[in-house]
ZAZAKE-207897 format. One line per 5 residues: number of its first residue (from 1); their letters; for each residue y, x, z of C-alpha. Coordinates in steps of 0.5 Angstrom, whole numbers. Example, Ala and Ser with C-alpha at 12.3 -4.5 7.8 and 13.67 -1.06 7.14 Angstrom:
2
1	as	-9 25 16  -2 27 14;
This chain:
593
1	xxxxx	0 0 0  7 2 -2  11 2 5  19 1 5  25 0 10;
6	xxxxx	32 -2 10  39 -1 13  45 -6 15  52 -7 19  55 -13 19;
11	xxxxx	57 -22 21  61 -32 20  64 -40 19  59 -44 22  53 -44 26;
16	xxxxx	47 -45 21  41 -50 22  34 -48 22  33 -46 15  32 -39 11;
21	xxxxx	36 -33 13  38 -31 5  44 -26 7  47 -21 12  48 -26 18;
26	xxxxx	44 -31 15  51 -34 12  57 -32 9  61 -33 15  57 -28 18;
31	xxxxx	56 -31 24  50 -28 27  48 -35 30  43 -40 29  40 -46 32;
36	xxxxx	33 -48 31  28 -54 30  23 -50 34  23 -47 40  24 -39 40;
41	xxxxx	20 -35 45  23 -32 50  17 -28 52  14 -23 47  8 -18 48;
46	xxxxx	7 -14 42  0 -12 44  -4 -6 43  -7 -1 37  -14 0 35;
51	xxxxx	-17 6 34  -15 6 27  -7 5 29  -7 -2 27  -4 -7 32;
56	xxxxx	-10 -12 35  -6 -19 34  -12 -21 39  -8 -17 44  -1 -20 43;
61	xxxxx	3 -26 45  8 -30 41  7 -25 35  5 -29 28  4 -23 24;
66	xxxxx	6 -16 24  7 -11 17  8 -4 17  14 -1 14  17 6 12;
71	xxxxx	19 11 17  27 9 17  30 2 17  37 2 17  38 -5 15;
76	xxxxx	36 -12 17  31 -17 14  33 -23 10  28 -29 8  29 -34 2;
81	xxxxx	24 -39 -1  18 -36 3  19 -29 2  22 -24 7  25 -18 4;
86	xxxxx	27 -11 8  30 -5 5  26 2 7  24 8 5  17 10 2;
91	xxxxx	12 13 7  13 20 5  21 19 5  22 20 -2  25 14 -5;
96	xxxxx	29 8 -2  26 1 -3  25 -6 -2  19 -9 1  18 -17 -1;
101	xxxxx	13 -20 4  10 -27 4  14 -31 10  7 -34 12  2 -28 13;
106	xxxxx	6 -22 12  2 -20 6  6 -15 1  8 -19 -5  12 -14 -9;
111	xxxxx	16 -7 -8  22 -5 -11  24 2 -12  31 4 -12  32 8 -18;
116	xxxxx	37 15 -17  43 15 -22  43 21 -27  49 24 -24  48 30 -19;
121	xxxxx	52 30 -13  52 32 -6  52 25 -3  47 24 3  41 20 2;
126	xxxxx	39 15 7  35 9 6  38 2 3  43 1 8  46 -5 5;
131	xxxxx	42 -12 7  41 -16 1  43 -23 -1  38 -27 -4  41 -33 -9;
136	xxxxx	35 -37 -12  31 -31 -16  36 -26 -16  37 -20 -11  44 -17 -10;
141	xxxxx	45 -11 -6  49 -4 -6  44 2 -7  44 8 -2  47 12 -9;
146	xxxxx	53 7 -8  51 3 -14  52 -5 -14  46 -8 -17  42 -15 -19;
151	xxxxx	35 -15 -19  31 -21 -22  25 -23 -17  22 -27 -23  21 -20 -26;
156	xxxxx	19 -16 -20  14 -21 -17  12 -25 -23  11 -32 -23  11 -35 -16;
161	xxxxx	4 -37 -13  1 -32 -17  -4 -28 -12  -3 -21 -14  4 -20 -17;
166	xxxxx	5 -14 -22  8 -10 -17  3 -11 -11  -1 -5 -14  -1 2 -11;
171	xxxxx	1 6 -17  8 9 -15  10 10 -23  8 3 -25  12 0 -19;
176	xxxxx	18 4 -21  18 2 -28  17 -5 -26  23 -4 -22  27 -1 -27;
181	xxxxx	25 -7 -32  27 -12 -26  35 -10 -26  39 -15 -29  45 -10 -28;
186	xxxxx	48 -4 -24  55 -1 -23  55 6 -21  62 6 -17  62 14 -16;
191	xxxxx	62 15 -23  66 9 -26  71 9 -20  71 16 -17  69 12 -10;
196	xxxxx	65 16 -6  62 14 1  62 18 7  55 18 10  52 12 7;
201	xxxxx	53 6 3  52 0 8  56 -6 6  52 -12 4  55 -16 -1;
206	xxxxx	58 -23 -1  56 -28 -6  61 -34 -7  61 -38 -13  60 -34 -19;
211	xxxxx	62 -28 -16  60 -22 -12  64 -19 -7  63 -11 -6  66 -6 -1;
216	xxxxx	66 1 -5  65 5 1  70 10 -1  72 15 4  74 22 5;
221	xxxxx	69 28 6  68 31 13  67 38 9  72 41 4  70 40 -3;
226	xxxxx	63 37 -1  65 30 -5  71 29 -9  77 25 -5  80 19 -9;
231	xxxxx	85 15 -4  87 11 -10  80 8 -11  79 1 -10  76 -1 -3;
236	xxxxx	74 -8 -5  71 -10 -12  68 -17 -15  63 -18 -21  61 -24 -24;
241	xxxxx	54 -25 -21  50 -26 -28  53 -21 -32  56 -15 -27  62 -15 -31;
246	xxxxx	68 -13 -26  73 -18 -26  78 -16 -20  79 -11 -15  84 -10 -9;
251	xxxxx	90 -6 -9  92 -4 -2  91 3 -3  87 4 3  84 10 2;
256	xxxxx	90 14 4  90 11 11  83 13 12  80 18 17  73 17 14;
261	xxxxx	69 12 11  68 4 10  62 1 12  64 -6 13  62 -12 9;
266	xxxxx	66 -18 6  65 -25 9  68 -32 7  72 -36 11  74 -44 10;
271	xxxxx	81 -45 13  83 -52 12  78 -53 6  81 -47 3  77 -41 2;
276	xxxxx	79 -34 4  75 -27 3  75 -23 9  75 -16 9  76 -11 15;
281	xxxxx	77 -3 13  76 4 15  84 4 17  83 -1 22  86 -7 19;
286	xxxxx	83 -14 17  85 -17 11  84 -24 8  84 -25 0  84 -31 -4;
291	xxxxx	78 -32 -8  77 -30 -16  81 -35 -20  76 -36 -25  81 -38 -30;
296	xxxxx	84 -31 -30  83 -27 -36  79 -21 -36  79 -16 -41  72 -11 -41;
301	xxxxx	73 -4 -40  80 -3 -40  84 2 -35  91 3 -33  94 9 -29;
306	xxxxx	97 7 -22  101 11 -17  101 12 -9  106 7 -7  106 11 0;
311	xxxxx	107 13 5  103 19 5  99 21 11  100 27 14  95 30 19;
316	xxxxx	98 34 25  93 39 27  93 39 34  87 44 36  89 49 41;
321	xxxxx	96 46 41  100 42 47  101 35 45  104 29 50  105 35 55;
326	xxxxx	97 36 56  93 42 53  86 40 49  83 42 56  87 38 60;
331	xxxxx	86 32 55  79 32 55  79 31 63  83 25 63  81 22 56;
336	xxxxx	80 15 59  87 15 61  93 13 58  97 19 57  103 15 55;
341	xxxxx	105 21 51  108 22 45  107 19 38  105 23 32  112 22 29;
346	xxxxx	115 24 36  111 30 36  113 32 29  120 31 31  119 35 37;
351	xxxxx	117 41 34  121 40 28  115 40 23  119 37 17  123 43 17;
356	xxxxx	117 47 15  114 43 10  116 42 3  120 36 1  116 30 1;
361	xxxxx	115 26 -5  114 19 -1  115 17 6  111 21 11  106 17 16;
366	xxxxx	104 22 22  97 22 25  94 27 30  87 31 28  83 37 29;
371	xxxxx	83 40 23  82 34 18  80 38 12  82 32 7  90 31 6;
376	xxxxx	94 29 0  99 34 -2  106 31 1  110 34 -5  107 30 -11;
381	xxxxx	105 23 -12  98 22 -13  96 18 -19  89 15 -21  86 11 -27;
386	xxxxx	83 4 -24  80 -2 -28  85 -6 -31  83 -13 -28  86 -18 -24;
391	xxxxx	88 -16 -17  86 -20 -11  92 -24 -8  93 -22 0  94 -28 4;
396	xxxxx	94 -24 11  93 -17 14  92 -16 22  92 -9 25  86 -9 30;
401	xxxxx	88 -2 33  93 -3 39  99 1 38  98 5 45  91 7 42;
406	xxxxx	95 11 36  99 15 41  93 19 43  92 26 40  84 24 40;
411	xxxxx	86 18 36  84 20 29  77 22 27  76 29 27  71 34 24;
416	xxxxx	67 35 31  68 29 36  71 24 32  75 19 36  74 22 43;
421	xxxxx	79 17 46  79 11 42  76 8 35  80 8 29  76 4 24;
426	xxxxx	72 -2 23  65 -2 22  62 -9 24  64 -15 20  69 -20 21;
431	xxxxx	66 -27 23  69 -33 21  69 -39 26  73 -46 27  79 -42 23;
436	xxxxx	79 -36 27  76 -29 26  73 -25 31  72 -18 30  70 -11 34;
441	xxxxx	73 -5 33  70 2 33  68 9 30  62 12 28  58 14 34;
446	xxxxx	55 20 30  62 23 30  65 21 37  60 18 42  59 12 45;
451	xxxxx	63 12 50  70 11 47  74 5 48  74 -1 44  77 -8 43;
456	xxxxx	75 -15 41  80 -19 37  81 -26 36  85 -28 30  89 -34 28;
461	xxxxx	87 -35 20  91 -40 18  98 -36 18  100 -31 12  103 -24 11;
466	xxxxx	103 -19 16  100 -23 22  99 -17 27  104 -19 32  104 -27 31;
471	xxxxx	96 -29 30  93 -25 36  90 -31 40  87 -26 45  84 -19 45;
476	xxxxx	79 -16 50  79 -8 51  74 -8 57  68 -5 53  67 1 49;
481	xxxxx	67 2 42  63 -2 37  60 -2 30  57 -9 31  58 -16 28;
486	xxxxx	59 -21 34  56 -28 35  60 -34 36  56 -40 39  57 -46 44;
491	xxxxx	64 -44 46  62 -37 47  63 -30 44  57 -25 44  59 -17 43;
496	xxxxx	55 -11 44  58 -4 44  56 3 43  53 4 50  48 -2 49;
501	xxxxx	52 -7 54  53 -14 52  59 -18 53  59 -25 54  67 -28 52;
506	xxxxx	70 -35 52  71 -36 45  78 -39 46  81 -35 52  77 -28 51;
511	xxxxx	75 -29 59  69 -25 60  64 -29 64  59 -23 64  56 -16 62;
516	xxxxx	49 -13 61  47 -6 60  41 -7 55  39 0 54  41 7 58;
521	xxxxx	43 13 55  42 10 48  47 8 42  47 1 39  48 0 32;
526	xxxxx	45 -7 32  48 -14 32  46 -19 37  43 -25 34  44 -32 38;
531	xxxxx	39 -37 36  36 -43 40  40 -42 46  38 -35 47  41 -28 45;
536	xxxxx	37 -23 42  39 -15 42  34 -10 41  28 -12 46  32 -16 50;
541	xxxxx	33 -23 51  38 -27 55  40 -34 56  46 -35 51  50 -39 57;
546	xxxxx	56 -37 61  51 -35 67  48 -29 66  40 -30 66  35 -25 63;
551	xxxxx	29 -27 60  22 -24 59  24 -20 53  20 -16 48  14 -12 50;
556	xxxxx	14 -6 46  14 2 47  18 3 41  25 1 40  30 -1 34;
561	xxxxx	34 4 31  39 1 26  36 -6 24  39 -13 27  34 -19 28;
566	xxxxx	34 -25 24  32 -32 25  29 -37 19  25 -43 20  23 -42 27;
571	xxxxx	21 -35 27  25 -29 29  24 -23 25  25 -16 28  24 -9 26;
576	xxxxx	21 -5 32  19 2 31  16 3 24  14 -5 24  17 -11 22;
581	xxxxx	15 -17 27  15 -24 26  15 -27 33  15 -35 34  11 -39 40;
586	xxxxx	5 -41 35  2 -35 32  -3 -36 27  -4 -29 23  -10 -25 26;
591	xxx	-10 -19 22  -4 -14 21  -2 -13 14;
């Protein structure tokens, strides 16, 4: 059997009922919450393994079936029309792929091996970090090589109901050939847009109407010269879902204000009956755009030259320098306190930095850093070639990073120990619920640690313009930074920070009812799932109420590294260790697949 694994980072308009879970968070609003017509388990025992290393289902409790997957899975399972899809890597780690399993039995129905583009670059190679979106018989996702892709499942899996679809064999070459044949369209973002991701392409796509909204993942290299840096590449692009033609892009020039990369997923909000495309960025700003106008004329393969409008971001290297009256060593000792120190622009004036610089071609915005290698020359105005397609119309923007966070010398993400004091971007997905947007901030813990200070904000999505000052309904900062997508259900917001602490907040006021530490000395990359009145996070199950109640949970010696739980048709799907587990109250499968 060809084994595979997948990746995921993201979060919704309403709570979904018992049904399929066809995309990241189960719904376009990205709310990680679902009800269920069947009672979901609050106690699970994953059993024991036999001498062959297979799970003996006779020793399990509330396990419907279990399937082996690849050794690295960073995405989450989705469920559509009797099929379960999970992105992973081949058992030998050589190729990224999707597994398609039977929803009832866990039997392998097919495998999609993700093709590598012909270009030779120095991008990191992970598993498929993009949780796919399934619409009827098409699968949409971003490959680990930063290609937006659409796969025809009828070709990949053969006719529905077939006992042995063509891709269920063991011939890797045959599977790879069939995978290529099943691709409807693919778009190489580094090649065509000169957009290069930092670490991994983790965004899950949003399918709305006839269009697919995709985060390009454009970011900065953490090593000089490793990958090109194009601050003018678009961050959000849109394709026609049937043809793959590029039909729209953003024009916010977010790349100039980035510290690292962009990993979030677009989401959908229905504000008083009108759609908004929500998009949080590596700049810490959340945007709302109007959907693509289907009447807008699009000329294929046309390009135009654009110029940076400014400001130019200048990173002040504070390594071994005194900032805000504190040395680097002093700051490290009091990093959890607000120094009330100088802002970067104040510091620049205090040391008369402008007198030593070339004449700026555009206004400057100063940021602190520790030797950040990628900077834009300040005496020139950068230009770039971008697609000549309609530009997405901005409805509103909200800066989720508090001003006081930006005063600290370790606010920006540096080459080593990024964001030690405070986060500076958004990795989780904006969640829409009842005309509000809920989102948690936090940088990549691989570059800063899980103990940096975070924040959750609740935004009024009915306003327009720069709404940073007027649309904040509430904020909550008594948590560490978070890369997770929140879940909103029954007047409560559940968020987990990088230190694996779950926070239960009031959805209207932000009041914290309780916190619970799920796992010690570990970093959380997963998002909480609320289903059937329970909160599922890693192996912990909690009651989704204002009073903290710890339930029995899932007994398993392994852990969840990156994936989040999914709930579909009375079953919770979870990646623990190198297996995908289907758990419910009435297990009926007696063999491991």
